[in-house]
C-alpha positions in Angstrom: -23.5 8.1 13.3 -22.8 11.3 15.1 -20.7 14.2 13.4 -18.5 16.8 15.0 -19.3 20.0 16.7 -20.2 23.0 14.5 -18.6 26.2 14.6 -20.6 29.7 14.2 -20.3 31.0 10.8 -20.7 35.0 10.9 -23.4 36.4 8.7 -21.5 39.1 6.9 -24.8 40.7 5.9 -25.8 41.5 9.4 -22.3 43.4 9.9 -23.1 45.6 6.9 -20.8 43.8 4.4 -23.4 42.8 2.0 -24.2 39.3 0.5 -21.9 37.4 -1.8 -22.9 35.5 -5.0 -23.3 32.1 -5.8 -20.0 30.4 -6.8 -19.0 28.9 -10.2 -17.3 25.6 -10.0 -15.1 23.6 -12.1 -17.1 20.5 -13.2 -15.1 17.5 -14.1 -17.8 16.0 -16.2 -18.4 19.2 -18.4 -14.7 20.2 -18.2 -15.8 23.8 -17.5 -16.9 26.2 -14.6 -20.5 26.1 -14.0 -22.7 28.1 -11.8 -24.2 26.6 -8.8 -28.0 26.8 -7.6 -29.4 28.4 -10.8 -32.7 27.0 -9.9 -32.8 29.1 -6.7 -33.3 26.1 -4.3 -31.3 24.8 -1.7 -27.6 23.3 -2.5 -27.6 19.4 -2.2 -23.9 18.4 -1.6 -22.5 15.0 -1.1 -18.8 14.3 -0.3 -17.2 11.0 0.0 -16.0 10.3 3.4 -13.2 8.2 4.8 -12.5 4.4 4.9 -11.4 4.6 8.7 -8.3 2.4 9.0 -5.9 5.2 9.5 -5.6 8.9 10.8 -6.6 11.9 8.9 -3.6 12.9 6.4 -3.3 16.3 4.7 -4.7 15.0 1.5 -8.1 14.1 3.5 -7.8 17.6 4.9 -7.4 19.5 1.7 -10.4 17.6 0.4 -12.9 18.5 3.2 -11.5 21.9 3.4 -12.5 22.6 -0.3 -16.0 21.7 0.5 -16.0 23.6 3.6 -15.1 26.6 1.7 -17.9 25.8 -0.9 -20.3 25.6 1.8 -19.2 28.9 3.2 -19.3 30.7 0.0 -22.9 29.2 -0.7 -23.9 30.4 2.8 -22.5 33.9 2.1 -24.9 34.0 -0.8 -28.0 33.4 1.3 -28.4 29.8 0.3 -29.1 26.7 2.5 -26.8 24.0 1.9 -27.9 20.2 2.7 -24.7 18.4 3.1 -24.1 14.7 3.3 -20.9 12.7 4.1 -20.6 8.9 4.3 -18.3 6.7 6.2 -17.2 3.5 4.6 -17.1 1.6 7.9 -16.8 -1.8 6.4 -14.6 -2.4 3.4 -11.6 -4.6 2.4 -8.9 -2.2 3.6 -10.4 -1.7 6.9 -10.7 -5.4 7.3 -7.2 -6.1 6.1 -5.6 -3.3 8.4 -7.7 -5.0 11.5 -6.3 -8.3 10.7 -2.8 -7.1 10.3 -3.0 -5.3 13.7 -4.7 -7.8 15.5 -7.5 -5.3 16.2 -11.5 -6.2 16.0 -12.6 -4.0 12.9 -15.5 -2.3 14.5 -13.0 -0.9 17.4 -10.4 0.1 14.7 -13.4 1.9 12.6 -14.8 3.5 15.7 -11.3 4.7 16.9 -10.2 6.1 13.5 -13.5 7.9 13.0 -13.2 9.6 16.3 -9.8 11.0 15.3 -11.1 12.1 12.0 -14.0 14.0 13.8 -11.3 15.6 16.2 -9.2 16.6 13.2 -12.2 18.0 11.4 -13.4 20.0 14.6 -10.0 21.4 15.1 -9.6 22.6 11.5 -13.0 24.3 11.8 -14.7 22.1 8.9 -18.2 22.6 8.8 -19.9 19.3 9.6 -22.2 17.6 7.3 -26.0 17.7 8.1 -26.1 14.0 7.7 -23.1 11.7 8.6 -23.9 8.1 7.5 -21.9 4.9 8.2 -22.1 2.1 5.4 -23.4 -0.3 8.1 -26.2 1.8 9.1 -27.0 2.5 5.5 -27.4 -1.2 4.5 -31.2 -1.2 4.2 -31.1 1.7 1.8 -28.2 0.0 0.1 -30.1 -3.3 -0.3 -33.4 -1.4 -1.7 -31.0 0.4 -4.3 -29.6 -3.1 -5.5 -33.0 -4.3 -5.7 -34.2 -1.5 -7.7 -31.2 -2.4 -10.0 -32.2 -6.0 -10.3 -35.8 -5.0 -11.2 -34.7 -2.9 -14.0 -32.4 -5.7 -15.4 -29.4 -3.8 -14.4 -27.7 -6.4 -11.9 -26.8 -10.0 -12.2 -25.4 -12.7 -10.0 -21.9 -14.6 -10.2 -21.6 -17.2 -7.4 -23.7 -15.3 -5.0 -22.2 -11.9 -5.8 -24.3 -9.4 -7.4 -22.9 -7.1 -10.1 -24.0 -3.7 -11.6 -24.1 -4.1 -15.5 -22.6 -0.8 -17.0 -24.5 -1.6 -19.9 -27.8 -0.5 -18.4 -27.0 3.0 -19.3 -25.1 4.7 -22.2 -23.4 7.4 -20.1 -20.4 5.3 -19.1 -17.4 7.9 -19.6 -19.4 10.9 -19.2 -17.8 11.9 -16.0 -14.1 10.9 -16.2 -13.7 10.9 -19.9 -11.6 8.0 -19.7 -11.4 5.3 -22.6 -12.2 1.7 -22.0 -8.6 0.7 -21.6 -7.9 3.2 -19.4 -10.9 2.6 -17.0 -10.0 -1.0 -16.9 -6.5 -0.2 -15.8 -7.9 2.4 -13.1 -10.3 -0.5 -12.0 -7.4 -2.8 -11.2 -5.6 -0.1 -9.4 -8.5 1.2 -7.3 -10.2 -1.8 -5.9 -12.1 -3.2 -8.9 -12.0 -6.7 -10.5 -12.1 -6.3 -14.2 -10.4 -9.8 -14.6 -13.1 -11.7 -13.0 -14.4 -14.5 -14.8 -18.1 -14.5 -15.5 -18.5 -10.7 -15.8 -20.4 -9.5 -18.7 -18.3 -6.3 -19.0 -14.8 -5.9 -17.2 -15.9 -2.6 -15.8 -19.2 -4.0 -14.2 -18.8 -3.5 -10.6 -19.8 -5.2 -7.3 -23.1 -4.4 -5.6 -23.3 -7.1 -3.0 -20.6 -9.5 -2.1 -21.6 -13.0 -0.6 -20.3 -13.7 2.7 -16.7 -14.8 3.1 -15.3 -16.8 5.9 -14.3 -14.7 9.0 -15.7 -11.5 7.5 -18.7 -9.4 8.7 -21.7 -10.1 6.8 -25.6 -9.0 7.0 -28.8 -10.9 6.2 -30.8 -9.5 3.4 -32.9 -10.2 0.5 -29.6 -10.5 -1.7 -28.3 -13.2 0.7 -25.8 -13.2 3.7 -23.1 -10.7 2.7 -22.1 -7.0 2.6 -22.4 -4.1 0.2 -20.1 -2.8 -2.4 -18.5 0.6 -2.3 -20.0 2.6 -5.3 -23.6 1.7 -4.4 -22.9 2.7 -0.8 -22.4 6.3 -1.8 -25.3 6.3 -4.5 -27.8 4.9 -2.0 -26.8 7.2 0.7 -27.0 10.2 -1.5 -30.4 9.4 -3.0 -31.9 8.5 0.5 -30.9 11.9 2.2 -30.6 14.3 -0.8 -33.0 12.9 -3.8 -32.4 11.8 -7.3 -30.3 14.7 -8.6 -27.8 16.5 -6.5 -26.0 19.8 -7.1 -22.4 18.5 -6.0 -20.7 15.2 -6.0 -17.3 15.8 -4.2 -14.2 14.0 -3.3 -10.6 13.7 -4.2 -9.6 13.4 -7.8 -8.6 9.8 -7.4 -12.5 9.0 -7.0 -13.3 10.4 -10.5 -13.1 6.6 -11.6 -14.2 4.2 -10.7 -16.1 5.6 -7.7 -17.8 8.8 -8.9 -18.5 7.4 -12.5 -20.1 4.1 -11.5 -21.8 5.2 -8.4 -23.6 8.1 -10.7 -24.3 5.4 -13.3 -25.9 3.2 -10.7 -28.1 6.2 -9.3 -29.1 7.2 -12.6 -30.4 3.6 -13.5 -32.4 3.7 -10.3 -33.9 6.9 -10.8 -34.1 7.3 -14.5 -32.4 10.9 -14.4 -29.1 11.9 -15.6 -26.8 13.5 -14.6 -27.0 12.3 -11.1 -24.8 15.4 -10.0 -25.1 18.9 -11.7 -21.4 19.0 -10.9 -18.4 16.8 -10.0 -16.0 18.7 -7.9 -12.6 17.3 -7.2 -9.7 18.2 -5.1 -6.3 17.3 -6.6 -3.9 15.2 -5.1 -1.3 16.0 -2.4 2.1 14.5 -3.1 4.8 13.9 -0.3 8.3 12.4 -0.9 7.7 12.6 -4.5 4.5 10.4 -4.5 0.8 10.7 -4.0 0.2 11.1 -0.2 -1.7 7.7 0.3 -2.2 5.3 3.0 -0.9 2.3 0.7 2.3 4.0 0.3 2.7 5.2 3.8 4.1 8.8 2.9 1.5 10.4 5.1 1.7 13.7 7.1 -1.1 13.3 9.7 -3.2 16.4 11.0 -3.3 14.8 14.5 0.5 14.5 14.8 0.9 18.2 13.6 -1.7 19.2 16.4 0.0 17.2 18.9 3.4 18.9 18.3 1.6 22.3 19.1 0.9 23.4 15.5 -2.0 25.8 15.3 -4.7 24.2 13.1 -5.5 27.6 11.6 -1.7 27.6 10.1 -2.6 24.0 8.7 -5.7 25.5 7.1 -3.8 28.2 5.6 -1.2 26.1 4.2 -3.6 24.0 2.5 -5.7 26.8 1.2 -2.8 28.4 -0.4 -2.7 25.7 -3.1 -5.3 25.7 -6.2 -7.7 22.7 -5.7 -7.5 21.8 -9.2 -3.9 21.1 -9.5 -1.7 18.4 -7.7 1.0 19.7 -5.5 3.5 18.4 -3.0 3.8 18.9 0.5 7.1 20.3 1.8 8.1 21.3 5.3 8.1 25.0 4.3 4.5 25.0 3.6 3.8 24.7 7.4 6.1 27.6 8.0 4.5 29.8 5.4 1.2 29.1 7.1 2.4 30.0 10.4 3.8 33.2 9.2 0.8 34.2 7.4 -1.4 33.5 10.2 0.9 35.6 12.4 0.6 38.6 10.0 -3.0 38.3 9.5 -4.0 38.3 13.5 -1.5 41.2 13.9 -3.4 43.2 11.2 -6.8 42.2 12.8 -5.5 43.4 16.1 -4.4 47.0 14.8 -6.5 50.1 15.9 -7.2 51.0 12.3 -6.6 49.7 8.8 -7.5 50.1 5.0 -11.2 49.8 4.4 -12.9 46.2 4.5 -15.3 46.6 1.5 -12.6 46.4 -1.4 -10.9 43.5 0.2 -13.9 41.5 1.1 -15.3 42.1 -2.5 -12.1 40.7 -3.8 -12.0 37.5 -1.5 -15.9 37.0 -2.4 -14.8 37.2 -6.1 -11.9 35.0 -6.1 -14.1 32.2 -4.2 -17.1 32.6 -6.5 -14.9 32.3 -9.7 -13.9 28.6 -9.3 -13.0 28.6 -5.6 -9.7 30.4 -6.0 -8.3 30.1 -2.7 -4.7 31.1 -3.3 -5.9 34.5 -4.7 -8.4 35.0 -2.0 -5.4 34.7 0.4 -3.2 37.1 -1.6 -5.7 39.8 -1.2 -5.9 39.4 2.4 -2.2 39.7 2.5 -2.4 42.9 0.5 -4.8 44.4 2.8 -2.6 43.3 5.9 0.3 45.1 4.4 -1.5 48.2 4.0 -1.8 51.1 6.5 -5.2 52.8 6.9 -7.4 55.0 9.3 -10.9 53.0 9.1 -11.2 51.9 13.0 -13.9 49.4 11.9 -11.9 47.8 9.1 -9.9 45.3 11.1 -12.8 43.8 12.8 -14.6 43.7 9.5 -11.8 41.9 7.6 -11.4 39.4 10.5 -15.2 38.6 10.3 -15.2 38.1 6.4 -12.0 35.8 6.9 -13.8 33.6 9.3 -17.0 33.5 7.3 -15.4 32.6 4.0 -11.9 31.2 4.7 -12.6 29.8 8.1 -9.5 31.2 9.7 -9.8 33.0 13.2 
């Protein structure tokens, strides 16, 4: 599957602005800040992609923007980033939306995936190195499920294949929920904890036998289609290896998706943890509730763009919030982003300004210490409101803001 066009990211070292340091990120599993890349190798990052049955809302945009900034910080530190993202282009929500609207599910997925690409390009989000649809990954998914079967970690119920959480002793290590909480979250987020015949309510679907009028593929597992968690586990293992540096996504994926996908991968590879860090973007609310397709309380990036809103103002509005804390989108958010963008651009166009070195160091420090984007924005605000006599400073700060925050 094709990704979207990449933008050029300036190398600040080439402009005499030095090299940044590798970031510490907040790891959900350890509940602490941990430094990435201590082994000196390339950073391997997997971020869960969309299920393409509706357009990109601001909750999506906030998630992919977070990992865009993370990738930029790692690059600024001189490290290569291998970034993989999936598209869940066959799943129950997609099929349900296609049926409700009378559209072919393939056409619906293609249309919404293309709109997502356009939104990401407009926001200057760096694309993944590999952008993989679930359908094209079915051979890898089947191989992973067969590996689980061979290890005694999978079993059948009426032709459906389930993963047994008893195969490892790491259940709960990512989200730290108790059994009752996990069962409730499973009910709310696409699981089937109450299905008869399961060995454990938290055992999750690996392969679903074909249902009438639903897409299915022939495989050694029978005629059917893959489950959700194993999709991401198989794609990540295929393109990034048995242990990755970052597993990323929205905080609503902590359980069951990231927890169970990590267990499945670790059962295949025999290595734990599957990810050295689990990094999550907090939820964005609107009209008093989490922004979600099921609730219909969505603010779409494409609709904002269609009204003439500068994508950089959207980017700044999102970066103004800490990724670890839930927040609510209000109409003033966009106005604040537009005003900030106007002030910054005016400052970048000045004949001279305060020296760039201190503000570049401050931006780097805020981002390297937990991806604190609101603080980084405040440092640029302070510089923009300060007079100076350095003729090179406006261009140098503009270059740093482009490289590290993606705003031009």
